[in-house]
C-alpha positions in Angstrom: 0.0 0.0 0.0 2.9 2.4 0.7 4.0 2.3 -3.0 0.4 2.7 -4.2 -0.2 5.7 -1.9 2.9 7.4 -3.1 2.3 6.4 -6.7 -1.1 8.2 -6.6 0.8 11.4 -5.8 -0.1 11.7 -2.1 2.2 14.0 -0.2 2.2 15.8 3.2 4.6 18.6 4.2 4.9 18.0 7.9 3.8 15.9 10.9 3.0 12.2 10.5 3.8 10.6 7.1 1.0 10.7 4.5 1.1 6.9 4.3 0.4 6.6 8.0 -2.5 9.1 7.7 -4.0 7.1 4.9 -3.7 3.9 6.9 -5.5 5.5 9.8 -8.4 6.6 7.5 -8.6 3.1 6.0 -8.5 1.2 9.3 -10.6 3.3 11.7 -13.9 1.9 10.6 -12.7 -1.7 11.3 -12.4 -0.9 15.0 -16.2 -0.7 15.3 -16.3 3.0 16.2 -19.3 5.1 15.1 -17.2 8.1 14.0 -13.7 9.4 13.5 -14.1 11.5 16.6 -15.0 8.4 18.7 -12.1 6.5 17.2 -9.8 9.3 18.0 -11.0 9.5 21.6 -10.8 5.7 22.3 -8.2 4.1 20.1 -6.1 6.4 17.9 -3.4 7.0 20.5 -2.7 3.2 20.5 -1.8 3.1 16.8 -0.4 6.6 16.0 0.9 9.9 17.4 -1.4 11.7 15.0 -4.4 13.8 16.1 -7.9 13.5 14.7 -7.3 16.8 12.8 -4.8 14.9 10.6 -7.6 12.7 9.4 -10.1 15.5 8.8 -7.5 17.6 7.0 -6.5 14.8 4.6 -10.2 14.2 3.8 -10.8 17.9 3.0 -7.6 18.4 0.9 -8.7 19.5 -2.7 -5.6 18.2 -4.5 -5.6 14.6 -3.2 -6.5 12.2 -6.0 -8.5 9.4 -4.3 -9.7 8.2 -7.6 -6.1 7.4 -8.6 -5.5 5.4 -5.4 -8.8 3.6 -5.9 -8.0 2.6 -9.5 -4.4 1.6 -8.7 -5.5 -0.5 -5.8 -8.0 -2.3 -8.0 -5.3 -2.8 -10.7 -3.0 -4.3 -8.1 -5.7 -6.8 -6.8 -6.5 -7.7 -10.5 -2.9 -8.3 -11.4 -1.7 -10.1 -8.3 -4.7 -12.5 -8.3 -4.3 -13.2 -12.1 -7.9 -12.3 -13.0 -6.9 -11.7 -16.6 -7.6 -15.3 -17.6 -11.1 -15.5 -16.0 -13.8 -16.8 -18.3 -16.4 -14.3 -17.2 -15.4 -10.6 -17.0 -17.9 -7.8 -17.2 -18.1 -4.1 -16.4 -21.1 -3.3 -14.1 -22.6 0.1 -13.4 -25.0 0.8 -10.6 -25.9 3.6 -8.2 -26.8 3.9 -4.6 -28.3 6.6 -2.4 -27.1 7.7 1.0 -29.8 9.7 2.8 -28.3 12.9 4.3 -30.5 15.8 5.5 -28.0 18.3 6.9 -28.5 21.8 5.4 -24.8 22.6 5.9 -23.5 19.5 3.9 -22.1 20.0 0.4 -23.1 17.8 -2.5 -26.6 16.9 -1.1 -29.6 17.1 -3.4 -33.0 15.5 -4.0 -33.1 12.0 -5.6 -35.8 9.4 -6.3 -35.2 6.3 -4.2 -36.5 3.2 -6.0 -36.3 1.2 -2.8 -38.7 3.5 -0.8 -40.5 4.8 -3.9 -40.1 8.5 -2.8 -37.8 11.4 -3.2 -35.2 11.8 -0.5 -32.4 14.3 0.3 -29.0 12.7 0.1 -26.1 11.8 -2.1 -26.3 9.5 -5.1 -23.1 7.6 -5.9 -22.6 6.0 -9.3 -20.0 3.1 -9.2 -18.2 1.3 -12.0 -16.9 -2.2 -11.2 -15.4 -5.3 -12.8 -17.3 -8.5 -12.1 -15.8 -12.0 -12.5 -17.0 -15.5 -11.4 -15.1 -15.0 -8.1 -15.1 -11.3 -7.2 -16.3 -7.8 -7.7 -13.7 -5.0 -8.0 -15.0 -1.4 -7.5 -12.9 0.6 -10.1 -14.3 4.1 -9.9 -17.1 6.1 -8.3 -18.6 9.5 -8.8 -21.2 11.5 -6.7 -24.1 12.7 -8.8 -25.7 16.0 -7.7 -29.2 16.6 -9.2 -30.6 20.1 -10.0 -33.3 19.7 -7.4 -32.7 21.3 -4.0 -29.0 21.0 -4.4 -26.9 22.3 -1.5 -24.2 24.8 -2.5 -20.5 24.7 -1.6 -19.8 26.1 1.9 -16.8 27.9 0.4 -15.7 28.1 -3.2 -12.6 26.1 -4.2 -9.3 27.8 -4.0 -8.6 26.4 -7.5 -11.3 25.1 -9.7 -8.6 23.1 -11.5 -7.8 21.1 -8.4 -8.9 17.4 -8.2 -11.8 18.2 -5.9 -12.8 21.2 -8.1 -12.9 19.1 -11.2 -14.8 16.3 -9.5 -17.4 18.8 -8.2 -17.8 20.2 -11.8 -18.4 16.7 -13.0 -20.9 16.0 -10.3 -23.0 19.1 -11.0 -22.8 19.4 -14.8 -22.9 15.8 -16.1 -25.9 13.6 -16.4 -25.7 10.0 -15.1 -25.3 8.6 -18.6 -22.5 11.0 -19.2 -20.8 10.1 -16.0 -21.1 6.4 -16.9 -19.6 7.0 -20.3 -16.6 8.9 -18.9 -16.0 6.2 -16.2 -16.1 3.5 -18.8 -13.5 5.3 -20.9 -11.3 5.6 -17.8 -11.5 2.2 -17.1 -23.3 -10.2 -12.2 -25.1 -7.8 -10.7 -24.9 -9.9 -7.4 -21.3 -8.7 -6.8 -22.4 -5.1 -7.0 -25.2 -5.6 -4.5 -22.8 -7.3 -2.0 -20.4 -4.4 -2.4 -23.0 -1.7 -1.7 -24.4 -3.6 1.3 -20.9 -4.2 2.7 -19.9 -0.6 2.0 -22.9 1.0 3.7 -23.1 -1.3 6.7 -19.4 -1.9 7.5 -16.9 0.0 5.4 -17.7 3.6 6.3 -19.5 4.6 3.1 -20.2 8.4 3.5 -20.0 8.0 7.3 -17.1 10.4 8.1 -19.5 13.0 9.3 -17.9 15.8 7.4 -19.5 18.6 5.4 -17.3 19.2 2.3 -17.7 17.7 -1.1 -14.0 16.8 -1.3 -14.3 14.7 1.9 -17.4 13.0 0.6 -15.5 12.0 -2.5 -12.6 10.7 -0.4 -15.1 8.7 1.7 -16.6 6.9 -1.4 -13.1 5.9 -2.6 -11.9 4.9 0.8 -14.8 2.5 1.1 -14.0 1.0 -2.3 -10.3 0.5 -1.3 -11.3 -1.1 2.0 -13.5 -3.5 0.0 -10.6 -4.2 -2.5 -8.4 -5.2 0.4 -11.0 -7.7 1.6 -11.5 -9.1 -1.9 -7.7 -9.6 -2.3 -7.6 -11.8 0.7 -10.8 -13.6 -0.3 -9.2 -14.5 -3.7 -6.2 -16.0 -1.8 -8.6 -18.1 0.3 -11.6 -19.2 -1.9 -13.4 -20.8 1.1 -13.6 -17.5 3.0 -16.2 -14.8 2.7 -15.7 -11.0 2.7 -17.7 -10.6 5.9 -15.6 -13.3 7.7 -12.4 -11.6 6.6 -13.7 -8.2 7.9 -14.6 -9.8 11.2 -11.2 -11.2 11.6 -9.6 -7.8 11.0 -12.0 -6.2 13.5 -11.1 -8.8 16.1 -7.4 -8.2 15.6 -7.6 -4.4 15.8 -9.9 -4.6 18.8 -7.3 -6.9 20.5 -4.6 -4.4 19.7 -6.7 -1.5 21.0 -7.3 -3.4 24.3 -3.6 -4.3 24.5 -2.8 -0.6 24.2 -5.0 0.2 27.2 -3.5 -2.7 29.2 0.0 -1.4 28.4 -0.8 1.8 30.5 -1.4 -0.5 33.5 1.7 -2.5 32.9 3.7 0.6 32.4 2.8 1.9 35.8 3.8 -1.4 37.4 7.1 -1.5 35.5 7.9 2.1 36.3 7.4 1.5 40.0 9.6 -1.6 39.9 12.4 0.3 38.1 12.2 3.1 40.7 13.3 0.5 43.3 16.1 -0.7 41.1 17.4 2.7 39.9 20.7 2.4 41.8 21.3 -1.1 40.4 20.5 -0.1 36.8 22.9 2.8 36.8 20.5 5.1 34.7 17.4 7.0 35.4 13.9 5.5 35.3 12.9 8.0 32.7 15.6 6.9 30.3 14.6 3.2 30.6 10.9 4.0 30.2 11.5 6.2 27.2 13.3 3.3 25.5 10.5 0.9 26.4 7.8 3.3 25.3 9.5 3.8 21.9 9.6 0.1 21.3 6.0 -0.5 22.3 4.9 2.4 20.2 6.7 1.0 17.2 5.0 -2.3 17.7 1.5 -0.9 17.7 2.1 1.4 14.7 3.6 -1.4 12.6 0.8 -3.8 13.6 -1.8 -1.2 12.6 -0.1 -0.6 9.2 -0.4 -4.2 8.0 1.9 -5.2 5.2 0.4 -5.0 1.7 -3.1 -6.5 1.7 -2.4 -9.0 4.5 -4.2 -9.5 7.8 -1.4 -11.1 9.7 0.6 -9.2 12.3 4.3 -9.1 11.6 6.9 -7.8 13.9 10.6 -8.5 14.2 
């Protein structure tokens, strides 16, 4: 994932590495937290020195190309699992509506929901995917903003030529057939339905509780990338299911989060013991604890940033 993130042009001037920030955004939903704020309050400190603002800032950045990371991740899954030779391959297009009523949220408009049979306020997302006999790969997504009751931008983009600026222009000016045509140029049915169900219920699909269109676009692609990571492992283990793999990841991350809280108790015990042995050790307690803290912190961060598409903890 590190090479894919950097290959998509992601950069960050200061603070935590951009790769670490992306990993946090990808993983927070798998810790069964209802929001980024809740994750930051209860678990973020276990896995990173970053603050929650790092996550929100990355979501809102106009120049970040989440579409590129989404497509490159799908390409990697496609190539590494040798899907080229599959007998059945088909592009699938479908849309899904996320109901959202906030008057301060960008990109919200009125849409007809075929499930409920009525018009609702929310965001409609058109997704292009590749379906094979074994898997569905979400390749690209675009938010569609209708002309009815559309919410305006909170603030105009600093540069309309930025990634987010161009995506907003596409969302407001193109019809759904036009969007579909353009997505096909850049690039059964059961796989798409599983994807949308999984994305909405478990993968954080438009659940970051942010207001900007740029962050909504990021959320859609982050959900797709999370799904691609699950699909990659499913293709390595044909007997497993996407939901089972997600549950395994959640259990591992919950265990790590609990271990992080336990460490604070163990740290108090160790520190007290070292205080009694300070004369024998020949160095201060603070020096020893700093070294231990550094090692423990490295363990949690490396465990959180799992190696490319794996769900096994690796630490040397």
